[in-house]
C-alpha positions as CSV (number, residue, x, y, z in Angstrom):
1,M,30.4,64.4,-24.9
2,N,28.6,61.2,-24.7
3,V,26.1,60.8,-21.8
4,Y,24.9,57.5,-20.4
5,D,22.2,56.4,-18.0
6,F,23.7,53.8,-15.8
7,D,21.2,51.1,-14.6
8,G,20.1,48.9,-17.4
9,T,22.2,50.9,-19.8
10,I,25.9,50.3,-19.1
11,Y,25.2,48.2,-16.0
12,D,23.3,45.0,-16.5
13,G,20.7,45.4,-13.7
14,E,19.4,47.9,-11.3
15,S,22.2,48.6,-8.8
16,S,20.2,50.4,-6.1
17,V,17.6,47.6,-5.9
18,E,20.3,45.0,-6.0
19,F,22.3,46.7,-3.2
20,I,19.3,46.7,-0.9
21,L,18.5,43.0,-1.8
22,E,22.2,42.0,-1.2
23,Y,22.1,43.8,2.1
24,L,18.9,41.8,2.9
25,R,21.0,38.7,3.0
26,H,22.9,40.2,5.9
27,D,20.1,41.7,7.8
28,V,16.4,40.7,7.3
29,K,15.3,43.9,9.1
30,V,15.6,45.6,5.7
31,L,12.3,43.8,4.8
32,K,10.3,46.4,6.7
33,F,11.8,49.1,4.5
34,I,10.7,47.6,1.1
35,P,6.8,47.9,1.4
36,M,7.1,51.5,2.3
37,M,9.3,52.2,-0.7
38,I,6.9,50.4,-3.0
39,R,4.0,52.5,-1.7
40,V,5.9,55.7,-2.3
41,M,6.9,54.6,-5.8
42,I,3.2,53.8,-6.6
43,K,2.1,57.3,-5.3
44,Y,4.7,59.0,-7.5
45,E,3.7,57.0,-10.6
46,K,0.0,57.9,-10.0
47,G,0.9,61.5,-9.6
48,L,-0.1,61.7,-6.0
49,I,3.3,63.0,-4.9
50,T,5.9,65.1,-6.6
51,L,9.3,63.9,-7.7
52,E,10.8,66.0,-4.9
53,D,8.5,64.2,-2.3
54,F,9.5,60.8,-3.7
55,V,13.2,61.4,-3.5
56,N,13.0,63.1,-0.1
57,K,11.0,60.2,1.3
58,Y,13.3,57.6,-0.2
59,A,16.5,59.3,1.1
60,A,15.0,59.8,4.6
61,E,14.0,56.2,4.9
62,V,17.3,54.8,3.6
63,T,19.2,57.1,6.0
64,K,16.9,56.2,8.9
65,F,17.2,52.5,8.3
66,F,20.9,52.4,8.1
67,S,21.5,54.8,11.0
68,D,18.9,53.0,13.3
69,N,20.8,49.8,12.6
70,N,24.3,51.4,13.1
71,V,25.4,50.3,9.5
72,E,28.4,51.9,7.8
73,L,27.4,52.3,4.2
74,M,30.6,52.8,2.4
75,P,32.2,49.5,3.2
76,L,29.0,47.8,2.0
77,V,29.2,49.9,-1.3
78,K,32.8,48.9,-1.9
79,D,31.9,45.2,-1.3
80,F,28.9,45.5,-3.6
81,W,31.0,46.8,-6.5
82,D,33.8,44.2,-5.8
83,K,31.1,41.6,-6.6
84,H,29.2,43.4,-9.4
85,E,31.8,45.4,-11.4
86,D,31.9,42.7,-14.0
87,R,28.3,43.5,-14.9
88,I,29.4,46.7,-16.7
89,K,28.4,45.8,-20.3
90,P,31.1,45.1,-22.8
91,F,29.9,47.7,-25.3
92,Y,30.6,50.5,-22.8
93,R,34.3,49.5,-22.3
94,Q,34.6,49.7,-26.1
95,V,33.2,53.1,-26.6
96,R,34.3,54.8,-23.4
97,R,35.8,58.3,-23.7
98,D,37.5,60.5,-21.2
99,D,34.8,63.1,-21.3
100,D,31.9,60.7,-20.7
101,V,29.1,61.6,-18.3
102,I,27.0,59.2,-16.3
103,I,23.6,60.7,-15.3
104,T,21.6,58.5,-13.0
105,A,18.9,58.4,-10.4
106,S,21.0,56.1,-8.2
107,P,22.6,57.8,-5.2
108,E,26.0,59.5,-5.7
109,F,27.5,57.8,-2.6
110,M,26.9,54.5,-4.3
111,M,27.9,55.5,-7.8
112,R,31.3,57.3,-7.0
113,D,33.2,54.0,-6.5
114,I,32.1,52.2,-9.7
115,C,32.7,55.4,-11.7
116,N,36.3,55.6,-10.4
117,R,36.7,51.9,-11.2
118,I,35.6,52.3,-14.9
119,G,37.3,55.7,-15.4
120,V,34.3,58.0,-15.5
121,K,35.2,61.4,-14.1
122,N,31.8,63.1,-14.8
123,L,29.0,61.8,-12.6
124,I,25.6,63.4,-12.2
125,A,23.5,61.4,-9.6
126,T,21.0,61.9,-6.9
127,D,22.9,63.5,-3.9
128,F,21.7,63.2,-0.4
129,D,23.4,63.4,3.0
130,I,23.8,59.8,4.2
131,K,23.8,61.0,7.8
132,T,20.7,63.3,7.7
133,G,18.7,62.1,4.7
134,E,18.6,65.6,3.3
135,V,18.3,65.6,-0.5
136,K,20.7,68.1,-2.1
137,K,19.9,67.1,-5.7
138,A,17.3,64.8,-7.2
139,C,18.4,63.3,-10.5
140,F,15.4,61.4,-11.6
141,R,13.3,61.6,-14.8
142,E,12.6,65.3,-15.5
143,G,14.9,66.2,-12.6
144,K,17.9,65.1,-14.8
145,I,17.5,68.3,-16.9
146,P,18.4,70.9,-14.2
147,C,21.1,68.5,-12.9
148,F,22.7,68.2,-16.4
149,R,22.3,72.0,-17.0
150,E,23.9,72.8,-13.6
151,A,27.0,70.6,-14.4
152,F,27.2,71.6,-18.1
153,P,25.4,74.9,-18.7
154,E,26.3,75.0,-22.5
155,G,26.7,71.2,-22.8
156,V,25.7,69.5,-26.0
157,I,25.3,65.8,-25.9
158,D,26.7,64.0,-28.9
159,D,25.4,60.5,-28.1
160,F,22.9,59.7,-25.3
161,Y,22.5,56.1,-24.3
162,T,19.6,54.9,-22.1
163,D,17.5,51.8,-21.5
164,S,14.3,53.7,-20.8
165,I,11.8,56.1,-22.2
166,N,11.8,57.7,-18.8
167,D,14.9,59.6,-19.9
168,E,13.0,61.2,-22.8
169,F,13.5,64.6,-21.1
170,L,17.1,64.5,-22.1
171,F,16.5,63.5,-25.8
172,P,16.2,67.1,-27.1
173,F,19.7,67.9,-25.7
174,A,21.3,65.1,-27.7
175,K,22.3,64.9,-31.4
176,R,21.7,61.1,-31.4
177,V,19.9,58.9,-28.9
178,F,20.4,55.2,-28.5
179,M,18.2,52.7,-26.7
180,V,20.0,49.9,-25.0
181,K,18.1,46.6,-24.4
182,K,20.5,44.1,-22.8
183,H,23.3,43.9,-25.3
184,R,21.3,45.4,-28.3
185,I,21.8,49.0,-29.1
186,E,19.3,50.8,-31.4
187,R,19.5,54.4,-32.6
188,I,16.2,56.1,-32.0
189,K,17.1,59.7,-32.9
């Protein structure tokens, strides 16, 4: 099986950030959400909070913002992918296989639509309840290991594609590792 990170790897950009920024065009109230998220991210990067704390805070704040403003997320997600599907990098469409796996920190509710569109059946993503904010599964940095093992207990990765050293935790599970920078792909293992 081949495994791919999504944002920056097969998608040219950071979809979760772009989704929030695109929503900002419709509702400037989302601006009050951004500084809090930056503070939480900095705390995680400095080791002041755990990965679990980071993901729980993010999910709770996203859920609270959209529910407080009576926003239905799924029509927004569909609209987002209608506008951004063309940013799937050409190399992915050339190497795509039926058993591909996308493993991403992006939320599952946002990723399911694009995976269906590009024919990916195996998605491992951060899963949280969009009504309560409860995190069911955090799929971020080292959290990708238990997520992958839960989905594929004996899984061996033939080729792993990523754009970030933050995915180094999955490198030992792959026969070959490829670093993707824009449209350049370099084998690093």
